[in-house]
N, C-alpha and C positions, 0 to 999 in steps of 0.2 A: 809453476804454480803460483795463482794470484792470491793475493791476502787484500781482503778488505780493510778499508781504512774504517777506524773506530766510527766515525760519525757515519759512515755509510752502513756500516753494520748496524747500528743502532737504529737508522732509520728503518730499515729492513725489518729489524726486529720488532719494531711500534707498529709499522703496517701489519703484520703478520698476526701481533697481539689483537689490533683492532679488529681485523677479519675475524680472528677466533671467537673475540668478545659478542661481535655482531651476530654471527653464526649460534653461539651460545644462548645470547637473548632470545633469537627467534625460535629455536629449541626449546626453551624454557617458557615461553608463552603458554599459558596466562600466569604469571606468578602473583598475581591478586585479582579480587573480583573485577569483572568486566560490565561496563554501563551499557545497557541499549535503549536508548531514547526513544520511545514510541511518540509519535507526533500527534496523537488523538486522546481524549479523555478515556479514563478507564471503563471497563463494562462493554465496550463495543467490539464488533467482530475483529478489527485488526489489533485490539490489544490481547483478544483472547488467543488468536495466532499467536503473536509474539510470547506471551506467557509459556503456552505449550512447548513452543519450540526452543526458549533461552532454557527452560528446565530441563530439557533433555540434553542441550549443548553443554550445560554447566555440569552434568554427570558425566558427559565424555571427555571433558578437559579439565575436570578435578577441580574447578573454580565456580564460585556462585557469577551466576548472570542475572544481573539485578535491573529490572524494569523500570523507568521512570517516565511517567507521562507529562509532556509537555505540549497541551493543546493550545490551538490558536492561530491566527493568520493562515487558516488552510494547511498547516503542518511548516509553515515557513520559518517560525521560530525555530522550533525543533532542527530543521535543517541546516539553518545556519548556524546554530552552535555546534552541531557536529563538523561541519564544513570547515571550522576555525578552531576544532580541536587538535590536540596533539594527534601526529598519525601514528601512532603506537598500537594500535588494537584495542586500547580499551575503554575507549568511546565510540559505540557504533549507535548506528540508528536503523531503525524500521523504515524504509523508504518503502512508499507505496504510491498507488495511482496518482494520488493528489499532487505529493512532494516531487514527484520525478514523471509525472507524463502530463496532466492538466495544468498545474501551476505555471510552467513555460510558456503555455499556451494563451493563457488568459491575464495573466498577474505580471505586474511588474516587479520581478524577485530579484532579490539580491545576492544570488547563488547561481552556478551555473550546475545544473542537472548531473551533465558528464564531467567536466572538468575537475569541479570542487570534491568529487567523491571517486574511492576505490570500490566498485561494486563485488560485493564477496559470493551472493547468489540469490536463488528466489526462494522464497518460503513454499508460496502457493497461490491459488488464484479461484476465484467464485464468480458465480453470475450475480448480477444486479436486478433486482426485481421492483418493480413498480408494485406498492402496498398502499391501502387505504386502511380505515379503522373497521371494526367490525360491524359499528353502526352506520358506516357510510353506505346512502343509498346506490352506489356504485356497485353493480354484481360482477360485472366484467370488464375489460377493456373498454369496448363500444359503449357501454354505459358513462364510462368516465369520460370518454372524449366529448359525448353528446352533452353531457351535463358541462364540461369546461365552455363549450362553443355557445352553448346558451345563455351562458353566465360569465363574459370576457372580463378579466379582471377582477373576478370575486373568488373564485377557487384559490386555495394558496397550497405551498408544499415548504417542507423543511429540508434544510441539508445541513451537513457537517462544517459549513463554511463556504464563502464566497469563494470560487475557482476551485472548490472540492467535486470529486467524481461526482457526488449526490447531487451536486448543483449543477455542473455542466450537463451530464446524460440528461438531466429533466429540462434543461436549455434547448438542448438538441431535438428531445422529442416535441417540444413546443414549436421549434422551427420547421419541424416534419410534417406534425400535425395540423398547423397553423392555429393553434390555440394560446391564450394569454394568462398564464398562471402568476401568481405572487410569490416572490420568493421570499422565504424567512431562514436566514443562515444562523446556526449556532455555533457554538465551539467545540464541537465534535458528533460524530454520530450517536453516541448515547444520550445526551439530551435533547437532540432532534427527536430520536425515536420515542423518549418519554413522553415528548409534547404531541405527537402522533397518536400514542395509545391514549394518553389523556382526553383527546378531541379538540385540542387546540389548534391543529393545523390539519388540513384533509389528505395529504398525500405525500409519500416520500420514494425515494428511489436507490434504498439502503444495499449494502450486498446483502446476499442470501445468507451468508454465515451469520450476520447480526439479526436479520429478520426472522429465521427459520423457525427459533422456539416460540416466537408469538404468533407465527402463520400455523405453527402445529396445534398451540393452546387456544386457537379460535380467537384472539385478539386483535389479528391483522388478517387481511384478504389479499391474497396476492392476484394481480391482475395481469403481469405480463413479465417477461423474462428479457432482459437485453442482450443475452448471449446469443451466438449464431445458431445454436442448438437448444432444445428442451433440456432442463436440467433433470438428471435423473432423481433427485431428491424431491421435487415438485412435476413429475411429468405430465400432470392434467394441465399443468400451467403453459399457455400459447407464447411464443416469442413473437417480440414486435415486427420482427421481419415478415413472418407470417402473417401477421395482422394487418397486412397492408402497406408495410414500410419496409421493402426488400433493402439488404444491405445495412440495416439496422443494427449495430454491433458494439457492445462495451462491457469489459469485464472490469471486476475488482481483482488486483493483484497485491501480494506483499513481499519484501524481500528484504536483504540486509546488505548495508552500506556500511563502509568507513570513511574516513576522510581521506583525501587524495594523499597519495606520497607515504602511505602506509607501506611497509617493506613486502615485497612480494610473498615470503616466506610466511609472516601472519597473517596474510589474506588465506595463502592456500590451506593453513592450519584451522582458518576459522570455516573456508568453504567445506572441508572433509568433516568437520564436526557437524555443519550444519546440513549436509547430506547425509551422513550416517545418522542423525537424528530423524529425519524425514522419513528413512528408509525402516526405522524402527517399525514393529506392529503395532504396538499402541498409539504411537503418533499418527501413524496411518489410519488407524481406526477412529481415533480421536479428532482429527481432521474432518474425517469423511463424515463422522456424524454430525458436524456443522457444516457440511456442504463445502468444506474446503478440498482442494485436491491438491495434494503435495507434488510440488514442481522443482525436483532438484536440477540444477544446473551449475556449469564451471562458472568462475568470474569472466573469463571472456564470451561465454555463451549470455550471461546476464547482461553485461555491458551492450553486446549488441541488440539484445533486448530493448534494453533503455533507450538506444538511440532511434530505436524503430517507433517508440512509443511515443517520443517527443514530435518525432516528424508526423507520425498519425495525427495527434491530436492538435498541431499546428494547423496543417493540412484542412482538419474538420473545420475549425475555428473559421479559417479563412474562406473556405467555399460555401459554408453556411450563413456567413456574415454575423456570427453572433457576437452579442456585445456584452460583454459581462460587466457589471458594476461592483467595484471594489469597497 
C-alpha cells in the first residue's frame, strides 16, 4: 500500500478544492445582478429588444439583468468596454450588426469581433427598411431614386453613426443605384429617427423594429425593404432586390456576447436562459409585434454566424469599393 507524502496529499487536496470551488461558482451563477451594455441610445429598436429579453432572462436566473445604454462610436465604445471586462459573466453586451459585422469592415476598431468575445447566442433579427417622412414627396422607391438623381448631393439621410448598419446599407444603395446622398451621422438610431420625423433629414434605413410604430402611425412612409424577401409585417412594401437590384440583401440582428475567456459553463447557462426566454410565448408575441423574429442559437452556431457576417461585409465593402469616412 502506497502512502501519500503530506505535501503531495495537500497539493492534491487543494487542486480538488479549487475544481470544486470553480464548479460551485459556475453552478451558483449568477449570485448578483448582471449588466447588459447596449451600444445604442435608449428608445431604439435594439434597446427595445434588449430590455424584453433581459427582463425574461432575469426571471429565469433569479437575478436582475440591468440594461446600461452606452452609445457612441457606432457601438465601439461599448464593445471595447465589454472586451476588457472581467470574464465572469456579469458584464455582457448586446452585440449587433454594427459592432460585430459592419464596424470591422469599415472602421479601424480597437477590438477583434471574434477573438475578444465569447458568443452567447442570438436574440433575433428583422428587416431594414428605407423610410421617408410622411410629407416627403417620394411616394415610392422609384420616386426617391428619381429625386436623388435629379438633385445629386442635395438629399440627405440620417444614421445611427458612421459605419453603422443604417449608414452602410444606404452607402450600399448609393453605390448600386448610382446616386449621391449626404450622410448625417447621429449617436444612435433614436435621435436619427427623431430628426427624420421632424423633417430635418430626408431619409433613413433603420430596422423595421424601430420604424414600424411610426409607419403604422402614418408618420413614416416605407419605400422598400433590404431583406431577401418581403416582410410579413409590411407585405405591400417591395424588396430592393425585386426593384431592379438583384442580390441586394441586408438584415438587422441582435445577439448576446460576453468577454473572451468567460467560463464555458457560464456561457452555456446564459445561453440556456436566453433561449428559454426567446421560447416564451409572451416574448415571441411581443417581439413579433415589433417585427423582430426570435432566433435561438447555440454559442457555436452564433460564433459561426459572426464569422460569416464579418466576412460578408468585408467582401461587400471591397467589391463595391465603398469609402467610409470616420
